[in-house]
C-alpha positions as CSV (number, residue, x, y, z in Angstrom):
1,G,-5.9,29.1,-24.9
2,V,-4.9,25.4,-24.7
3,K,-5.8,23.2,-27.6
4,E,-8.4,20.5,-26.9
5,S,-5.9,17.7,-27.7
6,H,-3.5,19.1,-25.2
7,Q,-6.2,19.5,-22.6
8,M,-7.1,15.8,-22.9
9,T,-3.4,14.9,-22.4
10,I,-3.2,17.1,-19.4
11,F,-6.4,15.6,-17.9
12,R,-5.1,12.1,-18.5
13,I,-1.8,12.9,-16.7
14,I,-3.6,14.5,-13.8
15,A,-6.0,11.6,-13.5
16,A,-3.1,9.1,-13.5
17,I,-1.3,11.1,-10.7
18,L,-4.5,11.0,-8.7
19,H,-4.9,7.3,-9.1
20,L,-1.2,6.8,-8.2
21,G,-1.9,8.7,-5.0
22,N,-4.7,6.1,-4.1
23,L,-2.4,3.1,-4.6
24,E,-2.2,0.8,-1.5
25,I,1.4,0.0,-1.0
26,Q,1.8,-2.7,1.7
27,G,5.0,-2.9,3.8
28,E,6.8,-6.1,4.5
29,R,9.7,-7.1,6.8
30,D,9.4,-4.2,9.2
31,G,9.4,-1.6,6.4
32,E,12.4,-3.0,4.6
33,A,10.3,-4.1,1.6
34,C,6.9,-3.4,0.1
35,H,4.5,-4.7,-2.6
36,V,1.5,-3.5,-4.6
37,S,-1.4,-5.9,-5.1
38,S,-1.8,-6.9,-8.8
39,E,-5.6,-6.5,-8.2
40,D,-5.3,-2.8,-7.2
41,E,-7.8,-1.0,-9.5
42,H,-5.9,2.3,-9.1
43,L,-2.7,0.7,-10.5
44,S,-4.7,-0.6,-13.5
45,N,-6.2,2.8,-14.1
46,F,-2.8,4.5,-13.8
47,C,-1.2,2.1,-16.3
48,G,-4.1,2.4,-18.7
49,L,-4.1,6.2,-18.7
50,L,-0.3,6.4,-19.3
51,G,0.0,3.3,-21.5
52,V,2.6,1.6,-19.3
53,E,3.0,-2.1,-18.6
54,H,1.1,-3.2,-15.5
55,S,3.7,-5.7,-14.2
56,Q,6.6,-3.4,-14.8
57,M,5.0,-0.5,-12.9
58,Q,4.0,-2.9,-10.1
59,H,7.6,-4.0,-9.8
60,W,9.4,-0.6,-10.1
61,L,7.1,1.2,-7.6
62,C,8.7,-1.0,-4.9
63,H,12.2,-1.4,-6.2
64,C,14.8,1.2,-7.0
65,K,17.8,0.9,-9.3
């Protein structure tokens, strides 16, 4: 009962969440900081699926405001 266009959006969101779960977040300074590699393919896929900027997502995954 879900339209095909809505199904594709749902699949895109689910795929993005699964890629986000595969990100490798590396800790620094005894767990006080972290970073995500700019070469991480899962981050690239996540950003591509959701249409968000790669550098911004890389930054805000490791910093809170």
